[in-house]
N, C-alpha and C positions, 0 to 999 in steps of 0.2 A: 224155770220150773214152777208149776202151780201146785201148791200143797193143800190137800183137802182132808179134813178129819170128819168122819161121820160118827155120831154119838147116840147111843141109847142108854138104858139104865145099867144093865149088867155086863154089856159087851160080849154076850154069848149067843144072841139071836139076830136081832135086827141090824145092828151096825156091822157085824162081820158079813152078813148076807149082802148088805148094801156095798160094803167095801169090795167084796169079792166080785160082785156083779159089775161094779164100775171098773175095776182092774181088768176083768175079762173082756168087757166091751171095748175098753181103750186098746187093749192088745189086739183084738180083732180088727180094729181100725188102724193099727200100727201107730198109735199115739201114746202108748204107755210111757215112753221116754220123756214126754212133756209133763208128766204128773207124778206126784208122790201122794198115794192114798193110804190112809190108815184109819183105824177105828179105835174107839175108847168108850168108856162108860162113865156115868156120874156116880156110880156105886162101886166100891172096891171089893165086894164080897166074893167075887169069882176070880180074883187076881191070878193070872197065870194059867187059867183053865182054857182048854180048847173050846171052840164053838159047840153049841148044843148039837148032839148027833142028828137031830131032825133037820137043823139048819145045814149041816154038812151034807146030808143026803140030798136035800133039795138043790143046793148050790152045785154039788158034784154032778148031779143028773143033767145040769145045764152046761157042764164043762167049765165051771168056775173053780178051778183047782186051788186058787189062792186061799180059799177058806180053810184049807188044811194047815196053813201056817199061822192063822189067826190065834192070838192068845189074849185073853181078857186083861185089860188094864184100865186103870182109872185115868180120867183127864188130869193132866199135870199142869201146874201153873205156867210152865214155859210153852205149852201147846198153844196158848192164846197168842203169843208172839210168833211162834214158828209157822203156824198154818195160815194160809191165805183165806180159807173158808172153813167154818166149823158148822156142820149141818146136823141139827138135832132131829131125831125121828118123831118126836112129839112135843107138845107144849110143856109138859112137866119137866122134861129134860132140858128144854130151852130155858125155862125159868131157872133151873139149877145152874146152868152155864152162865146166865146173866148175873146171878148172884156172885159167882166166883170170878168173872172176867173183869180185868181192869178196864176202866172206861175208855181208854184209848184204843181198845181192840174190840169193843162191842159191835162195831159195824161188820165184823166178820161172822157174827152169829145169825143163823137163819133156820127156819124149818126146812128140812130137806125137800119135801115135795113142793112147797110153795116156791122156794128159790128155783127149783127145777122147772116150774111152770106146769106141774101136773094138775089137771083139773078134776073136780069131783070129790076130792078129799084133801085134807091138809096134813093129816098125821098117818104115820105107819103104826098100826096097832101091834101091841106086844103079843106074839103067838105062844109064849112060853107055856101057859096053862091050857092050851088047846090041843087039838089033834093035828095030824100032819097036814090036813087040808088048809089049816090056818097058816102054816109055813109056806105052802104053795101060794096063797093069796099075798102074803108079805113079800115073797120073792118077786111076784109080778109087779108090786108097787116099787120095790127096789130097782127092778129093771127099768120101769117107766121113769123113775127118778134119775137113774144114771143116764138114760137117753136124753131126757130133758136138760139135765145138767150139762152134758156134752154139747148139745145144741146151743145152750145159752153161752157157754164159754167160747164157742166158736164165733159168736157175734158180739160179745162184750169187748170194750176197750181193754187191752191187756190179755185177751183170750189167747193170743199167740205166745203167751209166756213172758212177754217183755215186762209187763208191770203187774200181772196177776189180777185176779178178780177183786182183791182187796182194794184196788184203786177206786172201785165203785163203792161209794159211801152209802148208797141207798139201802134202806132196811126193808126186807121182805117179811 
């Protein structure tokens, strides 16, 4: 099983959207059993809260029902060992993860869109202070990231779940 953690700041917008899109697309391809996908934040201010209603609306409209189960949580120290990939939505959150991550697990940290091979942008912008159209744009990026990630995992050594993507020590 390949374990993937997607991370934004508060874990109420971007990472729940990315997690639910990835779970939904994996289920559509009947590959959900091969993966454990979770989301977390680098900030604990929303601990236990559901995803933002605008994020829920956008994800639900696309059939990504897993977003209803998402609850905000902060990245925990054992997440660095437990997950094979830890994908940050932006550079600020990647920097926070790098500061907290033990050195032996830093190879697991990446920018989500870069690791997934999405071209044109490297970061998923925070839609929290914007209108619903920003949530739509973020969901499109989350879907592109999920599709790119699935394609990469299918071609990477260990992508069959035998060794997991953490076997690849390259830094994106």
